[in-house]
C-alpha positions in Angstrom: 0.1 -0.1 0.1 1.2 3.4 -0.9 1.3 6.1 2.1 -0.5 9.2 1.5 1.6 12.1 1.9 0.4 15.0 3.9 0.2 16.9 0.9 -0.9 15.2 -1.9 0.3 17.3 -4.7 3.6 16.1 -3.4 2.5 12.3 -3.5 2.2 12.5 -7.6 5.7 11.0 -7.8 4.8 8.0 -5.1 3.0 6.2 -7.8 4.8 4.2 -9.8 3.5 2.7 -13.1 2.4 -0.7 -11.1 -0.1 1.3 -9.3 -1.6 1.8 -12.3 -3.9 -1.2 -14.1 -5.0 -0.7 -17.5 -8.3 -2.6 -18.1 -8.7 -3.8 -22.3 -11.9 -5.8 -21.4 -15.1 -5.1 -19.9 -14.4 -3.2 -17.2 -17.7 -3.6 -15.7 -16.3 -7.9 -14.7 -13.3 -6.4 -12.9 -12.9 -6.6 -9.0 -12.6 -2.5 -8.8 -15.9 -2.0 -9.9 -16.9 -3.9 -6.7 -16.5 -0.6 -5.4 -19.9 0.6 -6.1 -21.4 -1.9 -3.9 -20.9 -0.3 -0.9 -22.6 2.6 -1.7 -25.4 1.4 -3.8 -26.2 -1.2 -1.0 -27.0 1.8 1.2 -29.9 2.9 -0.8 -33.5 2.2 -0.4 -34.3 -0.5 -2.9 -36.3 1.6 -5.3 -33.2 3.6 -6.0 -30.6 0.4 -6.1 -32.3 -1.5 -8.3 -32.1 2.1 -10.8 -28.6 2.6 -9.5 -26.8 -0.3 -10.3 -27.4 -0.8 -14.1 -26.7 2.7 -14.8 -23.5 3.2 -12.9 -22.2 0.1 -14.5 -23.3 0.7 -17.8 -21.6 4.3 -17.4 -18.5 2.2 -16.6 -18.4 -0.3 -19.3 -19.2 2.9 -21.7 -18.1 6.4 -20.5 -15.5 6.5 -17.6 -11.9 6.7 -18.9 -10.9 5.6 -15.2 -11.6 5.1 -11.6 -12.3 8.5 -10.9 -14.7 10.2 -13.5 -16.8 10.6 -10.3 -14.8 12.2 -8.0 -15.6 10.2 -4.8 -13.4 7.9 -2.4 -13.1 4.2 -3.7 -11.2 1.2 -1.9 -7.6 0.0 -2.7 -5.1 1.4 -4.0 -5.4 0.1 -7.6 -5.5 2.7 -10.0 -7.9 1.8 -12.9 -7.5 2.9 -16.7 -9.9 1.6 -19.1 -8.2 1.6 -22.0 -11.3 0.9 -25.0 -13.0 4.1 -23.7 -9.8 6.2 -23.5 -8.5 5.1 -26.9 -12.2 5.8 -28.2 -12.4 9.2 -27.0 -8.4 10.2 -28.5 -9.9 9.1 -32.2 -13.4 11.1 -31.5 -11.4 14.0 -30.4 -8.3 13.8 -32.2 -6.4 13.6 -29.4 -2.5 12.3 -29.7 -3.1 8.6 -27.9 -0.1 8.8 -25.9 -0.6 12.4 -24.3 -4.1 11.6 -23.5 -3.4 8.2 -21.6 -0.4 10.1 -19.7 -2.6 12.8 -18.6 -5.4 10.1 -17.6 -2.9 8.6 -15.7 -1.6 11.8 -14.0 -5.3 12.8 -13.2 -6.2 9.5 -12.0 -3.3 9.3 -9.3 -4.1 12.9 -8.0 -7.2 12.0 -7.3 -6.1 9.0 -5.3 -3.6 10.9 -3.4 -6.4 13.7 -2.5 -9.5 11.2 -2.2 -7.2 9.4 0.2 -6.1 11.9 2.6 -7.9 10.7 5.8 -9.9 13.3 7.3 -11.3 14.4 3.8 -11.8 10.8 3.2 -13.8 10.2 6.2 -15.7 13.5 5.9 -16.8 12.3 2.0 -17.6 9.0 2.8 -19.6 10.2 5.7 -21.8 12.3 3.4 -22.1 9.8 0.9 -23.7 6.9 2.1 -26.0 8.9 4.5 -26.8 10.5 1.2 -27.4 7.4 -0.4 -29.1 5.8 2.9 -31.5 8.7 3.0 -34.0 8.2 0.2 -37.6 6.9 0.8 -38.1 3.8 0.5 -41.9 5.0 -0.7 -43.0 4.6 -4.1 -46.1 5.5 -3.6 -46.0 9.2 -5.0 -44.7 7.6 -8.5 -47.0 5.0 -8.8 -50.0 7.8 -8.2 -47.8 9.8 -10.7 -47.8 6.7 -13.2 -51.6 6.3 -12.3 -52.7 10.0 -13.6 -51.4 8.8 -16.8 -53.8 7.8 -19.8 -51.9 5.6 -22.1 -54.5 5.0 -24.2 -54.5 8.8 -25.0 -52.3 8.8 -27.9 -48.9 11.1 -28.7 -50.1 13.6 -25.5 -50.3 10.5 -23.1 -46.6 9.6 -24.0 -45.4 13.2 -23.6 -47.4 13.4 -20.2 -45.5 9.7 -19.4 -42.0 11.3 -20.5 -42.4 14.4 -17.6 -43.5 11.8 -15.3 -40.8 10.0 -15.8 -38.2 12.7 -16.0 -35.0 12.0 -13.8 -35.4 14.9 -12.0 -39.2 14.5 -11.4 -38.3 10.8 -10.1 -35.5 11.9 -7.6 -38.0 14.5 -6.3 -40.1 11.6 -5.7 -37.7 10.1 -3.3 -35.4 12.7 -2.4 -35.7 13.5 1.5 -35.3 16.5 3.8 -32.0 15.1 5.1 -30.9 15.0 1.9 -31.5 18.2 0.9 -29.5 19.2 4.6 -26.5 16.8 3.4 -26.2 18.3 -0.5 -24.5 22.1 0.5 -21.7 20.2 2.7 -21.1 17.5 0.2 -21.2 19.8 -3.5 -18.5 22.0 -2.0 -16.3 19.5 -0.8 -16.8 17.9 -4.2 -16.5 21.3 -6.0 -12.9 21.4 -3.8 -11.7 18.3 -4.8 -12.2 18.9 -8.6 -10.3 22.7 -7.9 -7.5 21.3 -6.4 -6.8 18.3 -8.8 -7.5 20.6 -11.8 -4.8 23.2 -10.0 -2.5 19.7 -9.4 -3.1 19.2 -13.1 -1.7 22.3 -14.5 0.9 22.8 -12.4 2.7 19.4 -13.5 0.9 18.4 -16.6 2.3 21.0 -18.8 5.7 19.8 -18.5 5.3 16.4 -18.9 2.3 16.4 -21.7 3.5 17.8 -25.3 -0.3 18.7 -26.1 -1.5 19.6 -22.4 -3.3 22.1 -23.1 -5.5 20.6 -26.1 -5.9 17.3 -24.1 -7.0 19.2 -21.3 -9.4 21.5 -22.9 -11.0 18.2 -24.3 -11.4 16.2 -21.3 -12.7 19.3 -19.2 -15.2 19.8 -22.0 -16.5 16.2 -21.9 -16.5 16.2 -17.9 -19.2 19.1 -18.2 -20.8 17.8 -21.1 -22.6 14.7 -20.1 -26.1 13.5 -21.4 -29.2 13.1 -19.0 -28.5 9.4 -18.0 -25.0 10.7 -16.6 -26.1 13.5 -15.0 -28.9 11.4 -13.5 -26.0 9.3 -12.0 -24.4 11.9 -10.3 -27.7 13.5 -9.1 -28.3 10.0 -7.4 -25.3 10.2 -5.8 -25.4 13.6 -4.9 -23.3 15.0 -6.7 -23.1 18.3 -9.3 -20.5 18.1 -11.5 -21.7 21.3 -13.5 -19.3 23.7 -14.8 -20.8 26.4 -12.0 -19.5 23.6 -9.5 -16.5 23.3 -11.3 -15.8 26.9 -11.0 -16.7 27.2 -7.8 -14.2 25.0 -7.0 -11.4 26.8 -9.2 -12.2 30.1 -7.7 -11.4 28.8 -4.0 -8.4 27.2 -5.0 -6.8 30.4 -6.7 -8.4 32.7 -4.4 -5.8 30.9 -1.8 -2.7 30.6 -3.9 -3.3 34.4 -4.6 -3.4 35.2 -0.8 -1.3 32.5 1.0 0.5 30.6 -2.0 0.9 26.8 -2.4 2.1 26.6 1.2 -1.2 28.0 2.3 -3.4 26.1 -0.1 -2.0 22.6 1.3 -3.1 23.5 5.1 -6.2 21.9 3.4 -4.8 18.7 4.5 -3.1 18.9 7.7 -6.5 18.8 9.4 -9.8 18.2 9.8 -10.7 21.6 11.1 -9.4 22.9 8.0 -11.5 21.5 5.6 -13.8 24.7 4.6 -17.4 25.2 5.0 -19.9 25.8 2.3 -19.7 29.7 2.6 -15.5 29.4 2.9 -15.4 27.4 -0.8 -17.5 30.9 -1.5 -15.0 33.3 -0.2 -11.3 31.5 0.4 -10.2 35.2 2.2 -12.7 33.8 5.3 -11.6 30.2 5.3 -7.9 31.5 5.4 -8.8 34.0 8.5 -10.5 31.0 10.1 -8.0 28.6 10.0 -5.3 31.3 11.1 -7.3 31.9 14.3 -5.5 30.3 17.7 -7.2 27.1 18.1 -7.8 26.3 14.8 -3.7 25.1 14.7 
C-alpha cells in the first residue's frame, strides 16, 4: 500500500507504473467495479435497482478511469479503461499517448487527494448518509403514473415522458435529510475538482506535449454529460456542472493568490481545515478562520 503524504500534490511521484492497471476487457467484470456496491447497497431498494445497472453501464461505456466521479473508493489500485480512452482520443483527434498519460496523472492526483484520511472520512460519511436517506416509498411515483392514460395517444406519451423525467423521479424519492447534506457534499466535491485541476495544471504542462489541447477536451467532456450520466451524478448527490467546477477553481485560485501553495496545502493538515460551503465561496474567510489560534 502506498502511503498518502500530507500534501497530495507531493504524492504524484509516489505512484509508479505498477500502481496503474489498464483494463482492456469489459470493465464491469473487473474487481475494481466492486467499489460501487457498498454505496449502492445503502440506498433504498427502489433507487438501488435503478442505480446499479445505470452506474455499471456508465463504467462500461463512458468512464476513462476510476475517478470520473470524484468520490473515494477502496484500495490503491488505479483503473484506466483502455477502450474508452482510445475511443475518446479518436473522437477528439487527440494524441493517444498524451491522453493516456493525462488520464494516469488525473487518476493519481484524485487518488492522492481522496486518500487524505480526514477528507476521505467526511466524504464517505456524507455519501453514505445521502445514499441511505432516499425515501423507500414508491407511492408518489405510482400515483403520478396512475394519472397517465396510456390510451391517450401522443399527449399521453408526452405526459409519461414528463412523469419519468429524472428530476421528477428524484424529487419523488428525495428526502429533507438529503437536502440538508447537499451543500456540504457539493462544496467538498467542488474543492476536490478545483484542487486536482490546479495540480494537473501545475505539473501537466511539463510532462505532456499537448497538455492544453487534451485538458480542454477532457474538461469539456466532464461538464457535457447527457441526461443518463447526470442522473447518476444526482443520485449520488453530486453536481458536476461547470458552475461547480468554476466554484472549486475560484476557491483554489483565491487561496493561492493570498497565501501561496503552502497556504493551500493546509487543507490537508487537519480536519478542521476543510472549508465550509460559505468558505468555498469566500477563500479569504477560510484563511482567516484557520489562522485563529484554536485552529492550528
